[in-house]
C-alpha positions, 0 to 999 in steps of 0.5 A: 500500500502506497504512502500518501500525504493527507490533505490539510482538511483531513489532517486538521480533523485528525488533530481535532480528535486530540484537541477538541474533545467536546464543546468545552474544549472550544470554550477553553481555547477561545477564552484563553485567546481572549485573555492573551489578546489583553481583553478586560471584558469577555462575553461567552454565549452558549446555546444547547450546551455548545452544540448549536452555538459558542460565541466569545466576544472580547475587547482585546487588541483584535487582528489585522486582515492578514492575521485574521486569515492566517490564524486558522492555518495549521501551526499558526500562532503569534506566541512562538517564533523560535524554539527558545520561546518554548522555554519562556511561555507565559501565554495560554493557548500556544500550540497553533492547532486549536483554531484550525482544528475547530474550523475543520469540524464546525462552521465559524464566523470571525469578526475582528478589528484593531483600534487603529483600523477603521474597518474590521475583517469578517471571515467565514469558514465551513468544515475547514474551507474558507467561504468568505473574507471581507471588510465589516464594521465592528467594534474593537476586539474579536467576536467569534461564532462557532456553530454546529460543532461536529456537523461534518463528523456526526459519529463524534456528535452522537457521543456527546452527553446530555446538555446538562453534562456538557454544560457542566464541562463548559461551566468548569472551563469558564470557572478555571479561566475566571478564577485566575484572571480577576482583572477581567470581567466575565459574563456567561449566557446559556440558552439566553439565561445569564449564569454569571456576571463577574466584575473585576476585583480581587481573588477573594471576591471572585471566589465568593461570586462564583461559589457563593457567600457561604465561603466568605468567612471560611477562606484562609489566606495563604502566601509565601514568596521565595526564589523558587516559587511564589504562592498565594491564594486561599484554603478553607477551614476544616469544617468545609471539607468535602467528600469530592475533590471538585473544588480544588484548584491549582494555577501555575503562571495563570494556567489551570493544572491538575497535580495530585502530588501537590494536592497531597501536600495540602491534604496532609496539612489537614490530616488531624483536622478532617475525617478520612476520605474527605478533602479540603477546598483550596484555590492556589496560584503558583508563580514559577520561572517558565524555564523550570516547568514544562507545560507542553506534555498534554494536549489539554495543557492541564498537566505540568512538570516541575523541576523542583517539585519536591521543594514546592511540595514542602513549601505548600505543606508548610504554608498551608499548616501556617495558614490554618494555625494563624487564621483559622480562628481569626474570622470568628472574632469580630471586634467591630461589633458594638457592645451589648448594653446590659441594664442593671439589675433592679434591687427588690426591697422584698425578701425572696421566698424559698421555692416550694418543693412538691413530692409524692409522700406515698411513693415506695421505691421497693414496690415492684413494677408490673412486668410485660409478660406476653409477646402480644403486649410487646408487639403492640409497643414496638411494631409499626402500625402498618405491620400485620401479624403475617408480616412479622418474621418471628413471634419473638423479641429481637435485640441488637448485637454490637450495633451491627447485627439484628438477632432474633431467637426462635425455639431452637436457633438464633438468626443473625441479620447484618443490619447494613446489608439488610438495609442495602438489599431493601433499598436496592429492591425499592429503587429497582421498582422506581418506588418514590418511597424507597428511602424513609425521609423526613420533611424539614420544619424550615427549608435549609438553604444551600449554595452548591458548587457550580458543577452540581447546580447545573446538573441538579434538574437531571438528578431530581427524580433520583434524589426524590427516590432517595428521600431528598426534596429540592427547590430553587431558592429566592437567591440566585444559585441557591437551592432549598432542601425540603426533605432529607433521608431519615438516616442522614443529618443535613451535612451528610445529605449535602455531601451525598448530593454533591457526591452522586452528581459530581464526576465521575458519576455524572459521566456514567449515570445516563448510560448505566443500567437500572440495576447498576444505578440502584446498587450504587445508590443503595450502598451510599444510603444503607444503614451504617455499622455502629448505628443504634437501632430502635425496636421499631426500626429492627422489626421494620427491617426484618419484616421488609427483608423477609418479604423480598425475593432472595433475601439471603444475599445482597445484589453483589452476592454478600451474605445477609442472614446467618442462622445458628442452632442450639446444637451449633452453639453446644458443639463449641463447648 
């Protein structure tokens, strides 16, 4: 087979497979280009989670007519002129592949004008083919429209997730750019609804504007300045730690990065303050000499190698511990509060009287109290009203062993039921039946307001039916981006309920949720909502668990094959002696 050189369009489509994974990849590249242009106002408009339209408008330096045509060519960039420039990169997008790749799989319209030009330039491209280049009247800066992404590669379009999932990725890319560029104002619209209006300000103001005012009193400043690295940003108080890592942000020279090694340095500083498998929230900016890092190791540019990574690790760990120790209590003390005027106690001329003590003179502590003798009497006390006589598994009293097993006794045996696995089995079967009462819930007397993370906020509507099955009721609050929790699972407190919501909606669960079978979803949720070991159960709860368990098919094992019930006869016990 002969070797042939691929055409430019095909080569760009192949490159797009690496550079443009989904609409959020386009958003990232366009926003970074706007930042590099020197813009201080950026508008992002998205329709149908980027499928129909992605528009980015800025007031940056703009481009000349020649540059406007050349920017869509492969490996065309204004940021690199020689190999030496690779060692000193401080700009965002630099590969020179992004715009050509985006143009090859979408329909693009570009309008741009420099301040010194009277007229701007308009460029229209479809599937990598230039359709029109002409002069146009437009404001200073650049306005680019990316329409019908993957229109000429329908297979890739079919692999896109739901709108809520795709928009959550766009939302995340927007947040990453907005968090570190606080001198720039941002506006984001999705389907003609404003999602964010972020004004220019400092880093703390930007964090609060994005993640909500509940972080205002929980942010602890962190700052170190040495020759190797400059560290600044914020960590959060220990009580605000989450079960997911979706609010951990590192930035290096203005670029977002993922680095589990550095994240571990911060997590270790909280080691004695937070529970196991919980993670701190932080927003950290690092400034490092560009010669000491390599950013060109991953197409999405979120992985970075450091020359002095061990030293930076130690600095981050020490700086975090210092911040926690120095500032964790400072926000609790407010010396600006006006003192409370306490009125003087009036002196009564009258002599106070001794209190009257009442007691039962006929009480006899040695008199025996009547005992419950029959099971029927006990049954009337401990069994729920909805349990009939036929539903009762045994005509015997039950008790709890080690806060782990429910034990019942019959004539010649003891039955041990694992309370955690039993509740998991019950919840699993109810979820399979799409039972809205799968989880016993408690309606809150006063709705509890909470600002979820932006990633969770935009996906809650898709998960509302699942949350309702799990005993959680939500509705939009009066304040922007705020939800009211109306009900919660009976087995969870409000903090556990919030963690549960964030955990099931956050990545990677969100990616797999839509494609999972009903059995897999039910198994995943039942494991999270089951009764935990060590939880003290009432007689009512134990009887209810047993009655519901014995009514299920194949009640001996869980959905993943773990044993629930174990029976020991009197003979088995005697054989041990």
